[in-house]
N, C-alpha and C positions, 0 to 999 in steps of 0.2 A: 811277525818279524821281530827278532830280538834287537835291543838297542844297538849292539855292536854292528850288526848287519845294516841297520838303518843309517848309522853314521857313515859307514863305508859307502853306501849307495848315494848319500848326500854329497860326499866328497867327490865321487865320480861325476855327479851332475855338475858340481861347482867347477871341477877341472874342465869339463866339456864346455861350460858357459864361458870360462876364461879364454879358451882357444877361439870360440866363436866371436868373442868381443872384438877381435881384430878384423873380422870380415868386412865391415864398412871401409876401413882404412885400405885394405887390399883391393877392394872394388874401386875405390876412388883412384888409387894408383894405376889401375888398369886403363883408365880413361876410355871406358867403353860405355855404350848406351845401356839403360836399365835391362832391357830384355836380352841384349847380347851378353852382358855380364852374368845375368841369372842363368841363361842357357848353358854357357860354357863352363860355369863353375859346377853345374850338374853333370854335363857330358864328360868332363875330364875326370870326375870322381867315379863314374861307372866302371871303367876297366879295373881300377884298383879295388873297388868294393867287390867286383866279381871275382877277382883273384883271391881276395881274402876269404870269400865264401867257399871257393873251390879248395884252397889250401887248408882251411880250418877243418873241413870235413865233419863239422858238428851236426848232429841230427836236428832237423827243423821240425818240431812237432805241430806246427800250425797247419790247419786245413786250408783248402783252396779259397774258401770265403775270406779267411783272415788275411791271406796273401793279397787277394784282390782289394780288400779294405785298406791295406797298407799302400797299395798302388794308388787307390783313389785318394788317400790322404796326401800323397805326393802331388796330385793334381791340384788340391787345395793349396798346397805349399807353393805351387807355381804362381797362383794369383797373389799370394802373400808376397813373394819375391818381386813381382812386377810392381806392386804398390810400394814396397819397401825401398827398392833401388831408386824408384822415381822420387820418393820422399827424400832420400839422401841427396839427390841432385838439386832438389828444390829448397831444402831447408837445412841441410847439413847432417852429418852422421849422428851426432849426439842427440839432437832433438828427434830425428826420425826413428832412431833405435828406442828412445824412451817412449815415444808414442806407440810403436809397435809392441812394446812389452807391457803396455797397459792391458794387454790380453789377460794378465793375471786376474783382473776383475771379471772379465768376460768368461774365462774358463770356470771360475768359481760359481758364477750365476748359472751357467749352462749345465754344469755337472750337478748342481742342486736340482735343476728341472729334470734332467735326464736320469741321474743315478741316485737321487735322494741324499747327496752330500750337502746338507744344509749349512750355509755360512752363518756365522754369528752377526749381530747387529753392527759390529765394528766394521766388518767387511762391506756391508751395505752402505754404511755412512761414507765410506771412501769414494763411492761412485760420483757424487756431485762435485767432490773436490777435484777428481781427475777431469771431469767435464770442464770446470772452470779453468783448470790448468791448460787444457787444450785450446780454449779461447785465447788465453794469453800468449801461448807460443805461436798461434796463427798470425799474430801481429795486427789483428783487426783494430786495436786501439793504439797502435804504435806508429810513430812518425817515421822511424827508420829501423824496421825489423831486419834481423839477419836472414839471409837466404835470398835466392833468386826469385822465388815466389812462395812465401810462407803459407798462404792459404792452400795452394795446391799441395804443398808439402804435408800439411796437416791432413788433408783429404787422403793423400796417398798413404800416410801413416795409419789412418783409421781403417782403410781398406786392408792394410797389412795386418793390423791388430785383429780384425774380425776373422780373416782367413787363417791367420796363425793360430788363433783360438780353435777354429774348426779343425785345423790340421792336428793340433795337439790332442784334441778329444778323440778324433777318428784314429789317429796313430796309436794312442794309448789302448783303445779298444781292439785294435788289430793284433796286439801282442800281449794280451793280458796273461798268457800262460808263460811268458818269459822266454821266448825263443831266442836264439843267438842274435845279439844286437846287430851284427853286420848283415845278417840275412834280411832283417826287417828294413834296415837302412838302404840296402840295395833295391828292394821293392819300391820304397817311397821315392828314392832318387830317380828310378826309372820313370815313375809316374810324373814326377816334377819335370823331368827332361822333356817328356812327350807333351805335357801341359804347356810348358813355355814355348815349345816349338809350334804348337797350335795357336797360342796367343800371337806369335810372330806372324801368322798368316792373316790375322784380322786387322783391318784398317783402324788403328788407334791413334793416328796422328792428331786427330781433333782433340784428343785427351792429352796430348803432349808426350805420347809414348811412341818411340820410333821402332821400326821393324828390326829384326835381328840382322846384324852385319856379319856375314860369314867369311869375310876375308881375314886370313890369319896374319896378324902383325906382331912385331916384337918391339918393346918388351911387354906390350899390353897383355898378350896371352901368357907370358911368363908369370905375371902377377895372378892371372886367373888360375893357372896351374897350382901355384902356391895356395891360393884361396881354396881350391878344390881339395887338395890333400890335407891341409891343416884344419879347415873349418868343416867342409862337407863330409870328410871321412873321419878324421880323428875326433874333432869336437862333437859331431852329431852321433857318433857311435857311443860316446859317453852319455849323452842325453838319452839316446835310445835304450841303453841299458837301464837307466834310472826310471824311465816312464812307467813300465808295468810294475815296478817294485815300490812305488810311492803313490799316495793319493794324488789325483790330478792337480789339486790346488797346491799341494806341497811341492810338486815338481815345478810348477810355475814360479813359486816363491824362490826355489833354489836357483833358477836361471836369472833371478834379479841381478846377479853379479854382472851379467853381460851388459845391460845398459849403463850401469855405473862405470864399468871400465871403458866402455865405448866413449862415454862423455869425456873421460880422462884422456883417452887417446886423441879425441877430436881437438881438445885444447892443446895438448902437448905436441902432437905430431902433425896436425892439420891447421893449426892456428885459427880454429873456429871461435868466433866471438859473438854469441847471442846478445841481444839487447837486454836492458834491465828488465823490461816486462816479460820478455821471453825467458829470462833466467828465473824470474819469480814463478812463471808457469811451470818450468822444469822442476823447480824445488817443490811445488805443490804436488805434481804428479809423482815425483820420486818419493816425497815424504809419505804420500798416501800408500804407495806400494810397499815401502819399508814398514809402515805401520801395520799393514795387512800381514806382512811377513812375520812381524814380531807378535802381534796380538790377535790376528785372525785365526779362526778355527772352524772346523766343519764337523758335523755329526751326521751319521747315516740314519736316514729316516726309514721306518718300517712301512713298506708300501703294500704289505699284504692286506 
């Protein structure tokens, strides 16, 4: 890929991440439960994605296995959203998003193991810093931490990070040939919709996760429609376009803009006020991810 194309792809990824950064704000405004918000943001996106696939009439060169892999990646995304939306409720949008985006470290380590994209020592050094930051934002040493239940929030955020990492890796593999982004996004969104619907049938109340509420109310579902169109369709099409055209770690670094902006929106639009210790933890996690973005690098190992 020539530098000009590389820069263009990065700009598309950054634009997509900017749009997605508003997702927690829109979800909170909907005043719905985690699974309800996650399910309907996917369901409302499907018709528009299907229409875009039909009207674009672009050839989709993926084989059946690749399409099923994208669908399976969407199921992983369903678990990510269940953990992520729960974390938002328990600990706030800024901290939850930051924890979820610590997946940049996980993606780098897993792609090293699976695809031989070896990270440098700087990336590996960032891992314990992120772990310590997670302890601080959980409020375990804090007398008055921000959030309804910070420990559960961190657990939900870690679940989101693990499954978001798994989603990104599988999703990237499903479209390595660079098929139209909207086609791949439709497959993954369909998988996520079905996955969340299935989760809604499992008794998860003991974990603090309520079943999907299927009664349509206003303006709650108005916010979810805006969330679906802006983030699930427009934002993720940008990310989907970039995924097969950049190394996995680089794509993760590009979406770093999302948690940064979400923290800003949380402070400015939602009046979120993390405690001093939690703020220090956020700074550690964000600093580690920024450092990886600036100084981390990967090299492809020869596995022959």
